[in-house]
MARLUMKE-150439 format. One record per residue: x, y, z of N, C-alpha, C, O in turn; residue in one letter; residue number from 1. Coordinates in pm, 1 decimal. Each point is the difference from the previous one (the first is absolute). Layout:
% MARLUMKE-150439
@n_xx=X; n_yy=Y; n_zz=Z; ca_xx=X; ca_yy=Y; ca_zz=Z; c_xx=X; c_yy=Y; c_zz=Z; o_xx=X; o_yy=Y; o_zz=Z; residuo=a; num=NUM
...
//
This chain:
% MARLUMKE-150439
@n_xx=715.6; n_yy=1435.4; n_zz=475.0; ca_xx=-78.5; ca_yy=-45.1; ca_zz=-113.1; c_xx=79.8; c_yy=20.2; c_zz=-128.2; o_xx=78.9; o_yy=93.6; o_zz=-12.8; residuo=x; num=1
@n_xx=-101.8; n_yy=-183.5; n_zz=-80.8; ca_xx=63.9; ca_yy=15.2; ca_zz=-129.7; c_xx=-94.9; c_yy=71.8; c_zz=-94.7; o_xx=-118.5; o_yy=16.9; o_zz=29.0; residuo=x; num=2
@n_xx=172.1; n_yy=24.4; n_zz=-141.1; ca_xx=-82.4; ca_yy=65.9; ca_zz=-101.1; c_xx=-61.0; c_yy=-101.1; c_zz=-96.7; o_xx=-78.3; o_yy=37.2; o_zz=-87.5; residuo=x; num=3
@n_xx=113.5; n_yy=-164.3; n_zz=102.7; ca_xx=-50.9; ca_yy=-103.3; ca_zz=-89.2; c_xx=-149.9; c_yy=-18.3; c_zz=22.6; o_xx=-43.3; o_yy=-19.6; o_zz=113.6; residuo=x; num=4
@n_xx=-36.0; n_yy=25.8; n_zz=-219.9; ca_xx=-142.9; ca_yy=-26.1; ca_zz=16.3; c_xx=-22.4; c_yy=-142.1; c_zz=53.3; o_xx=66.3; o_yy=-94.0; o_zz=-44.0; residuo=x; num=5
@n_xx=-157.0; n_yy=78.9; n_zz=136.0; ca_xx=-26.3; ca_yy=-130.0; ca_zz=62.2; c_xx=-34.5; c_yy=-104.3; c_zz=-105.9; o_xx=43.1; o_yy=-114.9; o_zz=10.3; residuo=x; num=6
@n_xx=-119.6; n_yy=153.2; n_zz=-111.3; ca_xx=-43.5; ca_yy=-93.9; ca_zz=-103.8; c_xx=116.3; c_yy=-56.6; c_zz=-81.2; o_xx=-16.4; o_yy=-100.8; o_zz=-68.8; residuo=x; num=7
@n_xx=133.7; n_yy=164.2; n_zz=75.8; ca_xx=115.8; ca_yy=-46.6; ca_zz=-75.8; c_xx=99.4; c_yy=-77.6; c_zz=85.8; o_xx=102.0; o_yy=-46.8; o_zz=-50.4; residuo=x; num=8
@n_xx=-130.8; n_yy=32.9; n_zz=179.0; ca_xx=93.7; ca_yy=-65.3; ca_zz=91.8; c_xx=-8.9; c_yy=-151.8; c_zz=-8.4; o_xx=-106.0; o_yy=-57.1; o_zz=-25.4; residuo=x; num=9
@n_xx=219.9; n_yy=-5.6; n_zz=47.5; ca_xx=1.0; ca_yy=-144.7; ca_zz=17.0; c_xx=-51.9; c_yy=-29.7; c_zz=140.3; o_xx=-14.2; o_yy=90.7; o_zz=82.1; residuo=x; num=10
@n_xx=-13.4; n_yy=-216.0; n_zz=-55.5; ca_xx=-44.1; ca_yy=-39.0; ca_zz=133.6; c_xx=104.9; c_yy=40.3; c_zz=103.1; o_xx=-32.3; o_yy=55.3; o_zz=105.1; residuo=x; num=11
@n_xx=157.7; n_yy=-83.7; n_zz=-137.0; ca_xx=107.5; ca_yy=28.0; ca_zz=94.8; c_xx=14.5; c_yy=149.7; c_zz=28.7; o_xx=20.6; o_yy=39.5; o_zz=114.8; residuo=x; num=12
@n_xx=-31.2; n_yy=42.3; n_zz=-217.2; ca_xx=8.2; ca_yy=145.1; ca_zz=19.3; c_xx=-114.6; c_yy=49.2; c_zz=86.9; o_xx=20.7; o_yy=78.5; o_zz=92.6; residuo=x; num=13
@n_xx=-140.3; n_yy=-124.2; n_zz=-122.2; ca_xx=-117.1; ca_yy=43.4; ca_zz=76.2; c_xx=9.3; c_yy=-45.1; c_zz=145.2; o_xx=-33.2; o_yy=76.2; o_zz=90.8; residuo=x; num=14
@n_xx=77.6; n_yy=-198.5; n_zz=-68.4; ca_xx=11.2; ca_yy=-51.3; ca_zz=136.2; c_xx=104.1; c_yy=78.1; c_zz=79.1; o_xx=-22.4; o_yy=33.0; o_zz=116.4; residuo=x; num=15
@n_xx=134.6; n_yy=-3.8; n_zz=-178.2; ca_xx=105.5; ca_yy=75.0; ca_zz=68.7; c_xx=-49.9; c_yy=139.2; c_zz=39.1; o_xx=22.3; o_yy=45.2; o_zz=112.4; residuo=x; num=16
@n_xx=-89.0; n_yy=21.7; n_zz=-204.7; ca_xx=-50.5; ca_yy=133.2; ca_zz=31.6; c_xx=-111.9; c_yy=-6.9; c_zz=103.7; o_xx=-9.8; o_yy=87.3; o_zz=86.2; residuo=x; num=17
@n_xx=-73.9; n_yy=-189.6; n_zz=-93.8; ca_xx=-106.9; ca_yy=-16.0; ca_zz=98.7; c_xx=58.7; c_yy=-16.8; c_zz=139.5; o_xx=-50.8; o_yy=57.8; o_zz=96.1; residuo=x; num=18
@n_xx=156.3; n_yy=-135.8; n_zz=-84.6; ca_xx=67.2; ca_yy=-16.5; ca_zz=130.0; c_xx=53.0; c_yy=133.5; c_zz=51.0; o_xx=-7.8; o_yy=29.0; o_zz=119.4; residuo=x; num=19
@n_xx=61.2; n_yy=51.5; n_zz=-209.4; ca_xx=50.4; ca_yy=131.9; ca_zz=37.4; c_xx=-113.2; c_yy=91.1; c_zz=48.1; o_xx=13.5; o_yy=69.8; o_zz=100.5; residuo=x; num=20
@n_xx=-124.6; n_yy=-71.8; n_zz=-173.4; ca_xx=-116.1; ca_yy=82.3; ca_zz=36.1; c_xx=-51.8; c_yy=-40.0; c_zz=137.4; o_xx=-26.6; o_yy=85.8; o_zz=84.1; residuo=x; num=21
@n_xx=12.4; n_yy=-215.5; n_zz=-61.5; ca_xx=-49.6; ca_yy=-48.3; ca_zz=129.6; c_xx=94.7; c_yy=42.8; c_zz=111.7; o_xx=-44.5; o_yy=42.3; o_zz=106.7; residuo=x; num=22
@n_xx=173.3; n_yy=-53.1; n_zz=-130.9; ca_xx=98.6; ca_yy=41.1; ca_zz=100.8; c_xx=-13.0; c_yy=147.6; c_zz=35.1; o_xx=5.5; o_yy=37.3; o_zz=117.1; residuo=x; num=23
@n_xx=-22.5; n_yy=45.6; n_zz=-218.1; ca_xx=-15.3; ca_yy=144.1; ca_zz=24.0; c_xx=-127.4; c_yy=29.4; c_zz=78.7; o_xx=0.3; o_yy=82.5; o_zz=91.3; residuo=x; num=24
@n_xx=-107.9; n_yy=-149.6; n_zz=-126.7; ca_xx=-125.9; ca_yy=23.1; ca_zz=70.1; c_xx=6.5; c_yy=-50.1; c_zz=144.3; o_xx=-55.1; o_yy=62.7; o_zz=90.4; residuo=x; num=25
@n_xx=122.2; n_yy=-175.3; n_zz=-69.4; ca_xx=11.6; ca_yy=-54.7; ca_zz=135.0; c_xx=82.3; c_yy=89.8; c_zz=91.4; o_xx=-29.6; o_yy=11.5; o_zz=118.9; residuo=x; num=26
@n_xx=132.0; n_yy=51.8; n_zz=-173.3; ca_xx=83.5; ca_yy=89.7; ca_zz=81.2; c_xx=-79.5; c_yy=121.2; c_zz=47.7; o_xx=26.3; o_yy=53.7; o_zz=107.5; residuo=x; num=27
@n_xx=-123.2; n_yy=-11.2; n_zz=-187.5; ca_xx=-85.7; ca_yy=110.8; ca_zz=38.8; c_xx=66.0; c_yy=135.8; c_zz=-1.7; o_xx=-51.3; o_yy=94.4; o_zz=60.0; residuo=x; num=28
@n_xx=163.9; n_yy=-82.7; n_zz=-127.5; ca_xx=69.5; ca_yy=128.2; ca_zz=-3.7; c_xx=-22.7; c_yy=75.6; c_zz=-131.3; o_xx=79.0; o_yy=86.5; o_zz=-37.9; residuo=x; num=29
@n_xx=-188.3; n_yy=-121.0; n_zz=-30.4; ca_xx=-32.7; ca_yy=62.6; ca_zz=-127.9; c_xx=-118.0; c_yy=94.7; c_zz=22.6; o_xx=-96.7; o_yy=-37.2; o_zz=66.5; residuo=x; num=30
@n_xx=103.3; n_yy=159.0; n_zz=-120.8; ca_xx=-113.1; ca_yy=92.4; ca_zz=13.2; c_xx=-129.3; c_yy=-62.8; c_zz=-53.1; o_xx=3.9; o_yy=-88.6; o_zz=-85.3; residuo=x; num=31
@n_xx=-116.5; n_yy=134.6; n_zz=135.7; ca_xx=-130.0; ca_yy=-56.9; ca_zz=-34.2; c_xx=-24.3; c_yy=-7.0; c_zz=-150.6; o_xx=-38.7; o_yy=-104.9; o_zz=-51.4; residuo=x; num=32
@n_xx=60.7; n_yy=214.3; n_zz=-18.8; ca_xx=-24.8; ca_yy=0.7; ca_zz=-145.1; c_xx=86.3; c_yy=-104.0; c_zz=-71.6; o_xx=-46.9; o_yy=-68.5; o_zz=-91.0; residuo=x; num=33
@n_xx=171.9; n_yy=57.3; n_zz=132.2; ca_xx=89.1; ca_yy=-99.7; ca_zz=-60.0; c_xx=-44.4; c_yy=-141.5; c_zz=37.2; o_xx=11.8; o_yy=-92.5; o_zz=-80.3; residuo=x; num=34
@n_xx=-62.9; n_yy=76.4; n_zz=202.3; ca_xx=-50.0; ca_yy=-130.9; ca_zz=42.8; c_xx=-115.8; c_yy=-45.2; c_zz=-87.9; o_xx=-9.9; o_yy=-117.5; o_zz=-35.4; residuo=x; num=35
@n_xx=-76.3; n_yy=210.1; n_zz=1.2; ca_xx=-114.1; ca_yy=-33.1; ca_zz=-86.5; c_xx=49.0; c_yy=-44.2; c_zz=-137.1; o_xx=-48.4; o_yy=-98.8; o_zz=-55.2; residuo=x; num=36
@n_xx=144.7; n_yy=172.6; n_zz=0.6; ca_xx=56.1; ca_yy=-36.6; ca_zz=-131.6; c_xx=68.2; c_yy=-136.5; c_zz=7.2; o_xx=-14.5; o_yy=-82.2; o_zz=-90.4; residuo=x; num=37
@n_xx=89.2; n_yy=58.8; n_zz=199.4; ca_xx=66.7; ca_yy=-129.2; ca_zz=17.5; c_xx=-102.4; c_yy=-112.9; c_zz=8.6; o_xx=17.7; o_yy=-105.6; o_zz=-60.7; residuo=x; num=38
@n_xx=-124.8; n_yy=128.9; n_zz=136.7; ca_xx=-103.8; ca_yy=-101.9; ca_zz=14.4; c_xx=-62.2; c_yy=-32.9; c_zz=-135.5; o_xx=-20.3; o_yy=-117.0; o_zz=-32.5; residuo=x; num=39
@n_xx=-9.6; n_yy=219.4; n_zz=-45.9; ca_xx=-57.7; ca_yy=-21.8; ca_zz=-133.1; c_xx=96.8; c_yy=-76.3; c_zz=-90.2; o_xx=-39.8; o_yy=-91.5; o_zz=-72.1; residuo=x; num=40
@n_xx=167.6; n_yy=130.4; n_zz=77.1; ca_xx=101.4; ca_yy=-69.9; ca_zz=-80.4; c_xx=11.0; c_yy=-145.2; c_zz=46.0; o_xx=10.4; o_yy=-91.3; o_zz=-81.9; residuo=x; num=41
@n_xx=-12.9; n_yy=70.9; n_zz=212.5; ca_xx=6.8; ca_yy=-135.0; ca_zz=54.7; c_xx=-116.7; c_yy=-86.1; c_zz=-45.5; o_xx=18.2; o_yy=-117.7; o_zz=-31.1; residuo=x; num=42
@n_xx=-137.5; n_yy=175.0; n_zz=27.0; ca_xx=-117.0; ca_yy=-74.5; ca_zz=-46.5; c_xx=17.3; c_yy=-40.4; c_zz=-146.7; o_xx=-33.4; o_yy=-112.1; o_zz=-38.2; residuo=x; num=43
@n_xx=85.2; n_yy=202.8; n_zz=-42.6; ca_xx=25.0; ca_yy=-31.4; ca_zz=-141.4; c_xx=107.0; c_yy=-108.3; c_zz=-13.6; o_xx=-12.2; o_yy=-90.1; o_zz=-82.9; residuo=x; num=44
@n_xx=116.2; n_yy=99.7; n_zz=164.1; ca_xx=107.6; ca_yy=-99.6; ca_zz=-4.6; c_xx=-51.1; c_yy=-137.2; c_zz=42.0; o_xx=35.3; o_yy=-100.7; o_zz=-61.3; residuo=x; num=45
@n_xx=-117.7; n_yy=95.9; n_zz=164.7; ca_xx=-57.8; ca_yy=-125.9; ca_zz=46.5; c_xx=-83.5; c_yy=-63.7; c_zz=-110.6; o_xx=8.6; o_yy=-120.5; o_zz=-23.6; residuo=x; num=46
@n_xx=-88.3; n_yy=201.0; n_zz=-43.2; ca_xx=-82.9; ca_yy=-50.0; ca_zz=-109.2; c_xx=87.3; c_yy=-55.3; c_zz=-113.1; o_xx=-31.2; o_yy=-104.2; o_zz=-57.5; residuo=x; num=47
@n_xx=140.4; n_yy=174.1; n_zz=26.0; ca_xx=91.3; ca_yy=-45.4; ca_zz=-105.7; c_xx=61.0; c_yy=-135.3; c_zz=37.1; o_xx=6.8; o_yy=-90.3; o_zz=-83.4; residuo=x; num=48
@n_xx=37.0; n_yy=76.5; n_zz=207.8; ca_xx=57.7; ca_yy=-127.1; ca_zz=45.7; c_xx=-102.2; c_yy=-112.9; c_zz=-11.3; o_xx=32.8; o_yy=-109.4; o_zz=-45.8; residuo=x; num=49
@n_xx=-155.7; n_yy=135.8; n_zz=87.3; ca_xx=-105.1; ca_yy=-101.3; ca_zz=-8.9; c_xx=-26.5; c_yy=-39.4; c_zz=-144.9; o_xx=-19.2; o_yy=-117.9; o_zz=-29.9; residuo=x; num=50
@n_xx=17.9; n_yy=215.6; n_zz=-59.6; ca_xx=-22.7; ca_yy=-27.8; ca_zz=-141.7; c_xx=111.0; c_yy=-86.7; c_zz=-57.7; o_xx=-26.4; o_yy=-97.5; o_zz=-70.3; residuo=x; num=51
@n_xx=151.4; n_yy=134.0; n_zz=100.7; ca_xx=113.3; ca_yy=-76.7; ca_zz=-52.8; c_xx=1.4; c_yy=-142.3; c_zz=56.0; o_xx=33.2; o_yy=-94.2; o_zz=-72.0; residuo=x; num=52
@n_xx=-69.1; n_yy=77.7; n_zz=199.7; ca_xx=-6.4; ca_yy=-134.4; ca_zz=58.3; c_xx=-109.4; c_yy=-83.2; c_zz=-66.8; o_xx=19.8; o_yy=-118.1; o_zz=-28.6; residuo=x; num=53
@n_xx=-133.9; n_yy=179.4; n_zz=4.2; ca_xx=-108.8; ca_yy=-71.7; ca_zz=-65.9; c_xx=41.0; c_yy=-43.2; c_zz=-140.3; o_xx=-29.9; o_yy=-111.8; o_zz=-42.1; residuo=x; num=54
@n_xx=98.3; n_yy=200.0; n_zz=-30.3; ca_xx=47.7; ca_yy=-35.3; ca_zz=-134.2; c_xx=94.1; c_yy=-120.3; c_zz=6.5; o_xx=-9.2; o_yy=-90.9; o_zz=-82.5; residuo=x; num=55
@n_xx=98.2; n_yy=90.5; n_zz=179.1; ca_xx=94.6; ca_yy=-111.2; ca_zz=14.2; c_xx=-73.6; c_yy=-128.7; c_zz=35.5; o_xx=31.3; o_yy=-106.1; o_zz=-54.0; residuo=x; num=56
@n_xx=-128.0; n_yy=114.3; n_zz=143.5; ca_xx=-77.7; ca_yy=-118.2; ca_zz=37.8; c_xx=-74.3; c_yy=-57.5; c_zz=-120.1; o_xx=-6.9; o_yy=-121.8; o_zz=-16.5; residuo=x; num=57
@n_xx=-48.7; n_yy=209.4; n_zz=-67.4; ca_xx=-71.4; ca_yy=-46.0; ca_zz=-117.7; c_xx=93.2; c_yy=-68.3; c_zz=-98.5; o_xx=-37.7; o_yy=-99.2; o_zz=-62.4; residuo=x; num=58
@n_xx=159.3; n_yy=151.4; n_zz=47.6; ca_xx=97.4; ca_yy=-62.9; ca_zz=-89.7; c_xx=38.1; c_yy=-138.2; c_zz=51.1; o_xx=7.5; o_yy=-95.4; o_zz=-77.3; residuo=x; num=59
@n_xx=16.4; n_yy=84.9; n_zz=206.9; ca_xx=36.7; ca_yy=-128.8; ca_zz=59.0; c_xx=-115.0; c_yy=-98.6; c_zz=-15.5; o_xx=22.9; o_yy=-117.6; o_zz=-28.4; residuo=x; num=60
@n_xx=-144.6; n_yy=163.5; n_zz=46.5; ca_xx=-116.7; ca_yy=-87.7; ca_zz=-11.3; c_xx=-17.7; c_yy=-53.4; c_zz=-142.0; o_xx=-64.2; o_yy=-103.2; o_zz=-19.1; residuo=x; num=61
@n_xx=119.4; n_yy=171.1; n_zz=-79.3; ca_xx=-17.2; ca_yy=-40.0; ca_zz=-138.8; c_xx=106.6; c_yy=-99.3; c_zz=-47.5; o_xx=-8.5; o_yy=-51.0; o_zz=-111.7; residuo=x; num=62
@n_xx=107.6; n_yy=23.8; n_zz=195.0; ca_xx=104.5; ca_yy=-93.9; ca_zz=-40.2; c_xx=-59.2; c_yy=-140.6; c_zz=-5.3; o_xx=-65.3; o_yy=-45.6; o_zz=93.9; residuo=x; num=63
@n_xx=89.7; n_yy=-21.8; n_zz=-206.1; ca_xx=-48.5; ca_yy=-136.9; ca_zz=-13.6; c_xx=114.1; c_yy=-96.0; c_zz=28.7; o_xx=116.2; o_yy=29.8; o_zz=-28.0; residuo=x; num=64
@n_xx=-150.0; n_yy=-144.5; n_zz=83.8; ca_xx=100.1; ca_yy=-99.6; ca_zz=37.1; c_xx=-22.6; c_yy=-127.2; c_zz=-80.0; o_xx=-112.7; o_yy=-33.2; o_zz=-37.0; residuo=x; num=65
@n_xx=224.3; n_yy=-38.3; n_zz=10.6; ca_xx=-13.5; ca_yy=-128.7; ca_zz=-66.1; c_xx=-23.3; c_yy=-107.6; c_zz=106.1; o_xx=-15.5; o_yy=31.9; o_zz=117.9; residuo=x; num=66
@n_xx=13.1; n_yy=-156.5; n_zz=-157.8; ca_xx=-26.3; ca_yy=-111.3; ca_zz=92.0; c_xx=100.6; c_yy=-11.1; c_zz=112.8; o_xx=-31.9; o_yy=-53.2; o_zz=106.3; residuo=x; num=67
@n_xx=154.1; n_yy=103.0; n_zz=-128.0; ca_xx=103.6; ca_yy=-4.7; ca_zz=102.6; c_xx=1.2; c_yy=125.1; c_zz=87.0; o_xx=84.5; o_yy=13.4; o_zz=88.5; residuo=x; num=68
@n_xx=-177.9; n_yy=78.1; n_zz=-113.1; ca_xx=-5.9; ca_yy=122.2; ca_zz=78.7; c_xx=93.8; c_yy=109.1; c_zz=-48.5; o_xx=23.9; o_yy=98.0; o_zz=70.5; residuo=x; num=69
@n_xx=29.3; n_yy=-115.0; n_zz=-191.1; ca_xx=91.2; ca_yy=101.2; ca_zz=-55.6; c_xx=-80.0; c_yy=99.7; c_zz=-83.8; o_xx=-92.8; o_yy=-39.2; o_zz=-70.8; residuo=x; num=70
@n_xx=128.4; n_yy=168.7; n_zz=78.5; ca_xx=-71.3; ca_yy=97.7; ca_zz=-80.4; c_xx=16.9; c_yy=-27.9; c_zz=-148.7; o_xx=110.5; o_yy=-27.8; o_zz=-46.5; residuo=x; num=71
@n_xx=-220.2; n_yy=35.3; n_zz=-27.5; ca_xx=5.3; ca_yy=-23.5; ca_zz=-143.8; c_xx=-40.5; c_yy=123.3; c_zz=-79.3; o_xx=21.0; o_yy=4.3; o_zz=-121.2; residuo=x; num=72
@n_xx=-76.7; n_yy=92.7; n_zz=184.6; ca_xx=-44.3; ca_yy=120.2; ca_zz=-69.9; c_xx=-103.4; c_yy=71.5; c_zz=82.7; o_xx=-23.2; o_yy=-32.1; o_zz=116.6; residuo=x; num=73
@n_xx=-37.3; n_yy=128.1; n_zz=-178.5; ca_xx=-104.4; ca_yy=74.2; ca_zz=69.1; c_xx=-124.1; c_yy=1.0; c_zz=-85.2; o_xx=6.2; o_yy=-14.2; o_zz=-122.1; residuo=x; num=74
@n_xx=-116.9; n_yy=30.7; n_zz=186.5; ca_xx=-124.9; ca_yy=14.8; ca_zz=-72.3; c_xx=-33.8; c_yy=148.0; c_zz=-0.8; o_xx=40.0; o_yy=72.2; o_zz=91.3; residuo=x; num=75
@n_xx=-111.5; n_yy=-25.7; n_zz=-190.4; ca_xx=-33.4; ca_yy=143.1; ca_zz=-4.0; c_xx=-85.1; c_yy=40.5; c_zz=119.4; o_xx=-86.9; o_yy=-74.6; o_zz=45.2; residuo=x; num=76
@n_xx=114.2; n_yy=194.7; n_zz=4.6; ca_xx=-81.1; ca_yy=54.5; ca_zz=107.0; c_xx=-129.8; c_yy=46.8; c_zz=-62.2; o_xx=1.0; o_yy=68.2; o_zz=-102.5; residuo=x; num=77
@n_xx=-114.0; n_yy=-104.8; n_zz=164.1; ca_xx=-130.1; ca_yy=39.3; ca_zz=-53.7; c_xx=-11.1; c_yy=151.7; c_zz=-4.8; o_xx=46.7; o_yy=69.0; o_zz=90.6; residuo=x; num=78
@n_xx=-107.3; n_yy=-18.2; n_zz=-194.0; ca_xx=-22.1; ca_yy=142.8; ca_zz=-13.8; c_xx=116.6; c_yy=74.9; c_zz=-62.0; o_xx=-6.0; o_yy=122.1; o_zz=-13.8; residuo=x; num=79
@n_xx=111.9; n_yy=-192.5; n_zz=-23.7; ca_xx=115.9; ca_yy=68.2; ca_zz=-59.3; c_xx=7.4; c_yy=-31.2; c_zz=-146.5; o_xx=90.3; o_yy=47.6; o_zz=-68.8; residuo=x; num=80
//
C-alpha cells in the first residue's frame, strides 16, 4: 500500500494499487488483521476508480458536435 490518500489518487494510481491489493488477498498469505485493512483499502480504491470513471463519462457526454460530427466545445455540466 502507498501512503497516498485515496481521495488524491488518479484513476491509474488507484487501479494499480487495487490490482496489488486484490493480488495480495488472493494469495492468502496475509495475516487476518492485515487482510481486513487491505479489504477496506481495496473498497476505497474501487470507489475512487468508479468516481473517476463517472467523471470522465460525464465530460465525454458533454462534448458537443457540429454537423460533420466534429467536436465544437462542451456544454456546462449541470450542478457545477
